[in-house]
C-alpha positions in Angstrom: 123.4 -76.8 -9.7 123.0 -79.4 -12.5 124.1 -78.5 -16.0 120.5 -78.9 -17.3 119.1 -76.3 -14.9 121.6 -73.7 -16.3 120.7 -74.3 -20.0 119.1 -71.2 -21.4 117.0 -71.9 -24.5 117.7 -69.9 -27.7 114.5 -68.2 -28.9 113.4 -66.0 -31.8 114.0 -63.1 -29.4 117.6 -64.3 -28.9 118.1 -64.0 -32.7 117.0 -60.3 -32.6 119.2 -59.6 -29.6 122.2 -61.2 -31.2 121.8 -59.0 -34.3 121.5 -56.0 -32.1 124.6 -57.0 -30.0 126.6 -57.8 -33.2 126.9 -61.4 -32.0 127.1 -63.9 -34.9 124.4 -66.6 -35.0 125.3 -70.2 -35.6 123.1 -72.7 -37.3 123.6 -76.3 -38.5 121.2 -78.9 -40.0 120.3 -82.1 -38.2 117.8 -84.8 -39.2 117.9 -87.4 -36.4 118.2 -87.7 -32.6 121.9 -88.7 -32.3 123.2 -85.9 -34.6 120.8 -83.3 -33.0 122.3 -84.2 -29.6 125.8 -83.7 -30.8 125.1 -80.5 -32.6 123.3 -79.1 -29.6 126.1 -80.2 -27.3 128.5 -78.3 -29.5 126.7 -75.1 -28.6 125.1 -74.2 -31.9 122.3 -71.5 -31.6 119.8 -73.0 -34.1 119.2 -76.4 -35.6 117.6 -76.5 -39.0 115.7 -79.6 -39.9 116.3 -78.9 -43.6 114.5 -80.4 -46.6 118.1 -81.2 -47.5 117.2 -84.4 -45.7 115.9 -85.4 -49.2 119.5 -85.3 -50.5 121.6 -86.4 -47.5 119.3 -88.9 -45.8 117.3 -90.3 -48.7 119.7 -89.9 -51.6 117.5 -87.9 -53.8 119.0 -85.5 -56.4 116.9 -82.6 -55.3 114.9 -81.4 -52.2 111.6 -81.8 -54.1 110.6 -85.4 -53.3 110.5 -85.1 -49.5 107.0 -85.1 -48.0 105.4 -83.3 -45.1 105.1 -86.5 -43.1 108.8 -87.3 -43.6 109.7 -83.8 -42.5 107.6 -84.2 -39.4 109.3 -87.5 -38.6 112.8 -85.9 -38.9 111.7 -82.9 -36.8 110.3 -85.1 -34.0 113.6 -87.0 -33.9 115.6 -83.8 -33.7 113.4 -82.1 -31.1 114.0 -85.1 -28.8 117.7 -84.5 -29.0 117.9 -80.8 -28.5 117.8 -79.0 -25.1 119.2 -75.6 -26.0 119.1 -74.6 -29.6 116.1 -73.2 -31.5 114.7 -75.9 -33.8 113.5 -74.7 -37.2 111.8 -77.0 -39.8 111.6 -76.5 -43.5 108.1 -76.6 -45.1 108.7 -79.0 -48.0 108.0 -78.3 -51.7 104.3 -78.2 -52.6 103.0 -77.6 -49.1 102.8 -73.8 -49.1 103.4 -72.3 -52.6 99.9 -72.1 -54.1 97.5 -72.0 -51.3 97.8 -69.9 -48.1 95.4 -72.2 -46.2 97.4 -75.3 -47.1 100.5 -73.4 -46.0 99.0 -72.7 -42.6 97.7 -76.3 -42.3 101.2 -77.6 -43.1 102.9 -75.2 -40.6 100.4 -76.1 -37.9 101.0 -79.8 -38.4 104.8 -79.4 -38.1 104.4 -77.3 -34.9 101.8 -79.6 -33.2 103.3 -82.9 -34.2 107.0 -82.2 -33.8 107.3 -79.7 -31.0 109.6 -77.5 -33.1 109.9 -73.8 -32.5 109.7 -72.2 -36.0 109.3 -73.0 -39.7 111.3 -71.9 -42.8 110.0 -71.4 -46.3 111.5 -70.2 -49.6 110.6 -67.2 -51.6 109.5 -63.5 -51.3 106.5 -61.7 -52.7 105.2 -64.9 -54.4 104.5 -66.5 -51.0 103.6 -63.4 -49.1 100.0 -64.5 -48.4 101.2 -67.8 -47.0 103.7 -66.1 -44.7 101.1 -63.7 -43.5 98.6 -66.5 -42.7 101.3 -68.5 -40.8 102.7 -65.5 -38.8 99.1 -64.4 -37.9 98.5 -67.8 -36.4 101.5 -67.1 -34.0 104.0 -69.4 -35.8 107.5 -68.0 -36.1 108.7 -67.9 -39.7 112.2 -67.6 -41.2 112.5 -66.7 -44.9 114.9 -67.9 -47.5 116.1 -65.9 -50.5 118.7 -66.2 -53.2 119.3 -69.7 -54.4 116.1 -71.4 -53.3 116.7 -75.1 -53.9 113.0 -76.0 -54.3 113.0 -73.8 -57.5 116.0 -75.6 -59.0 114.2 -76.7 -62.1 113.1 -73.1 -62.7 116.7 -71.9 -62.3 118.2 -74.9 -64.1 121.5 -74.5 -62.1 122.9 -74.2 -58.6 125.0 -71.2 -59.6 125.2 -67.9 -57.6 122.0 -65.9 -57.7 121.3 -62.2 -57.9 124.4 -61.2 -59.8 122.2 -59.2 -62.2 120.9 -55.8 -61.1 117.2 -56.7 -61.5 117.4 -59.9 -59.5 119.5 -58.1 -56.8 116.9 -55.3 -56.5 114.1 -57.9 -56.2 116.0 -59.7 -53.5 116.4 -56.5 -51.5 112.8 -55.7 -51.8 111.8 -59.3 -50.9 114.0 -59.1 -47.8 112.2 -55.9 -46.7 108.9 -57.5 -47.4 109.7 -60.6 -45.3 110.6 -58.3 -42.4 107.3 -56.4 -42.9 105.3 -59.6 -43.0 106.8 -60.5 -39.6 109.5 -63.1 -40.4 112.0 -63.2 -37.5 115.0 -63.9 -39.8 116.0 -64.7 -43.4 118.4 -67.2 -44.9 120.5 -65.8 -47.8 121.9 -68.6 -50.0 124.6 -68.3 -52.7 124.5 -64.6 -53.5 127.3 -62.1 -53.9 128.8 -61.1 -50.5 128.4 -57.4 -51.3 124.6 -57.9 -51.8 124.3 -59.9 -48.6 126.0 -57.1 -46.7 123.6 -54.6 -48.3 120.6 -56.7 -47.3 121.9 -57.3 -43.8 122.3 -53.5 -43.3 118.9 -52.6 -44.7 116.7 -54.8 -42.5 116.4 -55.1 -38.7 115.9 -58.9 -38.7 119.0 -61.2 -38.8 120.3 -62.6 -42.0 121.8 -66.2 -42.0 124.2 -66.8 -44.8 125.2 -69.9 -46.7 127.6 -69.0 -49.5 126.8 -65.3 -48.9 130.0 -64.0 -47.4 131.0 -62.8 -43.9 128.7 -59.9 -43.4 125.5 -61.8 -42.7 124.3 -61.9 -39.0 124.9 -65.6 -38.9 126.0 -68.7 -40.9 124.4 -72.1 -41.6 125.9 -75.2 -43.1 124.6 -78.7 -43.8 126.0 -80.9 -41.0 126.9 -83.8 -43.3 128.9 -81.4 -45.5 130.7 -79.7 -42.6 131.9 -83.0 -41.1 132.9 -84.5 -44.5 130.3 -87.3 -44.6 129.5 -86.3 -48.2 132.5 -87.0 -50.5 131.3 -85.5 -53.8 130.0 -82.1 -52.6 132.6 -79.4 -52.2 131.3 -75.9 -53.2 133.5 -72.9 -52.6 131.6 -71.8 -49.5 132.0 -75.0 -47.6 134.7 -75.4 -44.9 135.2 -79.1 -43.9 135.9 -79.5 -40.2 136.3 -83.3 -40.4 136.7 -86.0 -43.0 134.2 -88.4 -41.5 133.6 -90.4 -44.7 137.2 -91.7 -44.7 137.3 -92.1 -40.9 134.2 -94.2 -40.8 135.0 -96.2 -43.9 138.4 -96.9 -42.3 136.9 -98.0 -39.0 134.4 -100.3 -40.8 137.3 -101.8 -42.8 139.2 -102.5 -39.6 136.1 -104.1 -38.1 135.7 -106.4 -41.1 139.3 -107.3 -41.0 139.1 -108.1 -37.2 136.0 -110.3 -37.6 137.4 -112.2 -40.6 140.7 -112.8 -38.8 138.9 -113.9 -35.7 140.5 -111.2 -33.7 137.1 -109.8 -32.7 135.5 -110.6 -30.3 138.4 -111.7 -28.1 138.3 -113.3 -24.6 137.8 -109.9 -22.8 134.9 -109.1 -25.2 133.1 -112.4 -24.5 130.9 -113.4 -21.5 
């Protein structure tokens, strides 16, 4: 039997089952075909085509500038590279906040044009109508609470969220609301571990943490951070599994040296 015929796709139902079975869910970002292929081959459960592409692929300071068309382009590239993982795509800033119909139209475009399996959006009660409209259309939705990067100018900082009682209570009620609205999972970003544990135990849909401690049902990291392609970014929650920036810069340096010294290409590398 070939490897491909044995591959079992991860689905939104797999997420629920993993929470029920106490099996941790793994998620990483990808924004292009080659990296999506690597991440999928590594056995990750879900690939997030994050609006963090705005930072790591385009060099913007925030996630705000990326457009729906750009997100669809990244999503199409990722879907072509994935054969097992669930592919989730971020709805970018401005495509869902104010108008539930626009939110649905944006989500439909992502699903139809990219072939992805689910969408993710930020916020709780404020975006309830948008979530309802999207879920009712049969599109799986994953929520995102805590530090929501699209609201960075409102927060004014990337510090830990929900340390104060009022914000913590709102986060708990928002998580319950997301479950009621039909979200299949929720990302919890940069909140106290004790609060993340409380939220995880109070809802039946899986929580995916990033800087939210070990008690979430799963974890997500930005691929470029995890493999050390980004030099300047090292928050407390990040574990680096490679130092790719230095490795690649070193390899490029060696290539430059070999070409300049006429060592490359040699006779074996010529026709």
